[in-house]
Short mmCIF file of the C-alpha atoms (twelve columns), coordinates in Angstrom:
data_MODEL
# 
_entry.id   MODEL 
# 
loop_
_atom_site.group_PDB 
_atom_site.id 
_atom_site.type_symbol 
_atom_site.label_atom_id 
_atom_site.label_alt_id 
_atom_site.label_comp_id 
_atom_site.label_asym_id 
_atom_site.label_seq_id 
_atom_site.Cartn_x 
_atom_site.Cartn_y 
_atom_site.Cartn_z 
_atom_site.pdbx_PDB_model_num 
ATOM 1   C CA . MET A 1   0.000   0.000  0.000  1 
ATOM 2   C CA . PRO A 2   1.505   3.390  -0.917 1 
ATOM 3   C CA . LEU A 3   1.966   5.912  1.855  1 
ATOM 4   C CA . ALA A 4   0.334   9.340  1.689  1 
ATOM 5   C CA . HIS A 5   0.818   12.676 3.411  1 
ATOM 6   C CA . ALA A 6   -2.652  13.753 4.505  1 
ATOM 7   C CA . GLU A 7   -4.730  16.065 6.657  1 
ATOM 8   C CA . ALA A 8   -8.170  14.649 6.048  1 
ATOM 9   C CA . ALA A 9   -9.606  11.167 6.201  1 
ATOM 10  C CA . THR A 10  -11.281 11.498 2.802  1 
ATOM 11  C CA . GLY A 11  -10.438 13.071 -0.527 1 
ATOM 12  C CA . PRO A 12  -7.094  13.363 -2.284 1 
ATOM 13  C CA . ALA A 13  -3.837  13.133 -0.369 1 
ATOM 14  C CA . LYS A 14  -2.517  16.431 0.944  1 
ATOM 15  C CA . THR A 15  0.775   17.521 2.444  1 
ATOM 16  C CA . SER A 16  0.749   17.378 6.231  1 
ATOM 17  C CA . ALA A 17  0.603   20.634 8.150  1 
ATOM 18  C CA . MET A 18  3.211   21.033 10.852 1 
ATOM 19  C CA . VAL A 19  2.045   21.642 14.422 1 
ATOM 20  C CA . SER A 20  4.084   23.147 17.226 1 
ATOM 21  C CA . CYS A 21  6.828   20.644 17.840 1 
ATOM 22  C CA . THR A 22  9.564   20.394 20.466 1 
ATOM 23  C CA . ARG A 23  13.182  19.523 19.721 1 
ATOM 24  C CA . ASN A 24  13.852  15.924 18.573 1 
ATOM 25  C CA . TYR A 25  10.243  15.457 17.420 1 
ATOM 26  C CA . THR A 26  8.600   15.549 14.040 1 
ATOM 27  C CA . CYS A 27  4.885   16.205 14.073 1 
ATOM 28  C CA . SER A 28  1.936   16.710 11.748 1 
ATOM 29  C CA . SER A 29  -1.614  17.922 12.120 1 
ATOM 30  C CA . LEU A 30  -4.423  15.700 10.814 1 
ATOM 31  C CA . SER A 31  -8.112  16.603 10.622 1 
ATOM 32  C CA . SER A 32  -8.924  15.064 14.023 1 
ATOM 33  C CA . GLY A 33  -5.593  15.000 15.801 1 
ATOM 34  C CA . GLU A 34  -1.817  15.302 15.850 1 
ATOM 35  C CA . LEU A 35  0.791   12.671 14.964 1 
ATOM 36  C CA . TYR A 36  4.190   12.805 16.693 1 
ATOM 37  C CA . HIS A 37  7.399   10.827 16.189 1 
ATOM 38  C CA . GLN A 38  10.562  10.910 18.271 1 
ATOM 39  C CA . LYS A 39  13.861  9.053  18.187 1 
ATOM 40  C CA . TYR A 40  16.013  8.875  21.290 1 
ATOM 41  C CA . THR A 41  19.813  8.703  21.518 1 
ATOM 42  C CA . ASN A 42  19.502  5.340  23.324 1 
ATOM 43  C CA . ASN A 43  18.225  3.753  20.054 1 
ATOM 44  C CA . ARG A 44  14.532  3.930  20.901 1 
ATOM 45  C CA . ALA A 45  11.725  5.431  18.844 1 
ATOM 46  C CA . SER A 46  8.109   6.304  19.574 1 
ATOM 47  C CA . THR A 47  5.104   7.342  17.518 1 
ATOM 48  C CA . ARG A 48  2.047   8.791  19.213 1 
ATOM 49  C CA . TYR A 49  -1.340  10.006 18.053 1 
ATOM 50  C CA . LYS A 50  -3.186  12.660 20.060 1 
ATOM 51  C CA . LYS A 51  -6.843  12.592 19.031 1 
ATOM 52  C CA . THR A 52  -8.341  16.066 19.377 1 
ATOM 53  C CA . GLY A 53  -11.783 15.641 17.797 1 
ATOM 54  C CA . GLY A 54  -14.188 13.510 15.837 1 
ATOM 55  C CA . SER A 55  -15.706 10.154 16.657 1 
ATOM 56  C CA . SER A 56  -13.896 7.163  18.157 1 
ATOM 57  C CA . ILE A 57  -11.601 5.196  15.863 1 
ATOM 58  C CA . THR A 58  -9.716  1.930  15.724 1 
ATOM 59  C CA . ALA A 59  -6.126  2.557  14.663 1 
ATOM 60  C CA . ARG A 60  -2.482  1.658  15.054 1 
ATOM 61  C CA . VAL A 61  0.710   3.711  14.950 1 
ATOM 62  C CA . GLY A 62  4.030   2.715  13.483 1 
ATOM 63  C CA . PHE A 63  7.036   3.828  11.494 1 
ATOM 64  C CA . ASN A 64  8.854   2.964  8.293  1 
ATOM 65  C CA . ARG A 65  12.628  2.691  8.047  1 
ATOM 66  C CA . ALA A 66  14.358  1.763  4.774  1 
ATOM 67  C CA . GLY A 67  11.204  0.141  3.401  1 
ATOM 68  C CA . SER A 68  10.507  -1.923 6.525  1 
ATOM 69  C CA . THR A 69  7.413   -1.065 8.574  1 
ATOM 70  C CA . SER A 70  6.824   -1.775 12.279 1 
ATOM 71  C CA . TRP A 71  3.381   -1.375 13.886 1 
ATOM 72  C CA . SER A 72  1.951   -1.159 17.381 1 
ATOM 73  C CA . GLY A 73  -1.062  -3.302 18.182 1 
ATOM 74  C CA . TRP A 74  -4.531  -2.108 17.197 1 
ATOM 75  C CA . PHE A 75  -6.267  0.179  19.691 1 
ATOM 76  C CA . SER A 76  -9.572  2.009  20.113 1 
ATOM 77  C CA . GLN A 77  -9.272  5.729  20.664 1 
ATOM 78  C CA . SER A 78  -11.695 8.508  21.519 1 
ATOM 79  C CA . SER A 79  -11.273 12.278 21.382 1 
ATOM 80  C CA . GLY A 80  -9.062  13.751 24.094 1 
ATOM 81  C CA . THR A 81  -6.789  10.698 24.398 1 
ATOM 82  C CA . THR A 82  -3.248  9.862  23.266 1 
ATOM 83  C CA . LYS A 83  -1.941  6.451  22.155 1 
ATOM 84  C CA . THR A 84  1.771   5.633  21.796 1 
ATOM 85  C CA . GLY A 85  3.853   2.887  20.198 1 
ATOM 86  C CA . ASN A 86  7.464   2.339  21.336 1 
ATOM 87  C CA . TRP A 87  10.273  0.422  19.636 1 
ATOM 88  C CA . ASN A 88  13.861  -0.510 20.584 1 
ATOM 89  C CA . ASN A 89  17.034  -0.937 18.507 1 
ATOM 90  C CA . ILE A 90  16.246  1.976  16.176 1 
ATOM 91  C CA . SER A 91  19.442  3.829  15.337 1 
ATOM 92  C CA . TYR A 92  19.104  7.483  16.314 1 
ATOM 93  C CA . CYS A 93  20.461  8.668  12.957 1 
ATOM 94  C CA . SER A 94  18.466  6.287  10.759 1 
ATOM 95  C CA . SER A 95  15.807  8.014  8.677  1 
ATOM 96  C CA . THR A 96  12.271  7.090  9.748  1 
ATOM 97  C CA . VAL A 97  8.723   8.081  8.810  1 
ATOM 98  C CA . ALA A 98  5.902   7.904  11.382 1 
ATOM 99  C CA . LEU A 99  2.643   6.238  10.356 1 
ATOM 100 C CA . LEU A 100 -0.978  6.152  11.478 1 
ATOM 101 C CA . GLN A 101 -3.305  3.530  10.014 1 
ATOM 102 C CA . VAL A 102 -7.087  3.693  10.395 1 
ATOM 103 C CA . PRO A 103 -9.120  0.898  8.717  1 
ATOM 104 C CA . GLY A 104 -11.213 2.238  5.843  1 
ATOM 105 C CA . GLN A 105 -8.970  5.288  5.468  1 
ATOM 106 C CA . GLN A 106 -5.555  5.812  3.950  1 
ATOM 107 C CA . THR A 107 -2.316  5.329  5.881  1 
ATOM 108 C CA . PHE A 108 -1.198  8.737  7.125  1 
ATOM 109 C CA . GLN A 109 2.491   9.593  7.328  1 
ATOM 110 C CA . MET A 110 4.533   12.519 8.508  1 
ATOM 111 C CA . PRO A 111 7.725   14.115 7.186  1 
ATOM 112 C CA . LEU A 112 10.997  12.188 7.333  1 
ATOM 113 C CA . ALA A 113 12.783  12.213 10.693 1 
ATOM 114 C CA . ASP A 114 16.562  11.984 10.935 1 
ATOM 115 C CA . CYS A 115 19.127  12.962 13.559 1 
ATOM 116 C CA . SER A 116 19.539  16.625 12.579 1 
# 
């Protein structure tokens, strides 16, 4: 399945809008929430989705590195909650792309994260 930058759950793919982000994070605004990705110098990575509106969803977060994708388990999420996936043995300077997958919608991704 091809990956797509997106803001909305329907319609053509759009480039993600950046939200206020702290150092060492990449983040994007989606129509009903915010997607964050961070890599740590101890070779850990996390992707989290903060749902800010809309109805409850079933989803999973993940990341792609060099064509290989890792996912969290599926979760149910309502507005006002945050869900996080964590992974080990992810080189701090490897390039990664955070993902959010919602069944029946496209897979959302954020801009490339590296160690700069």
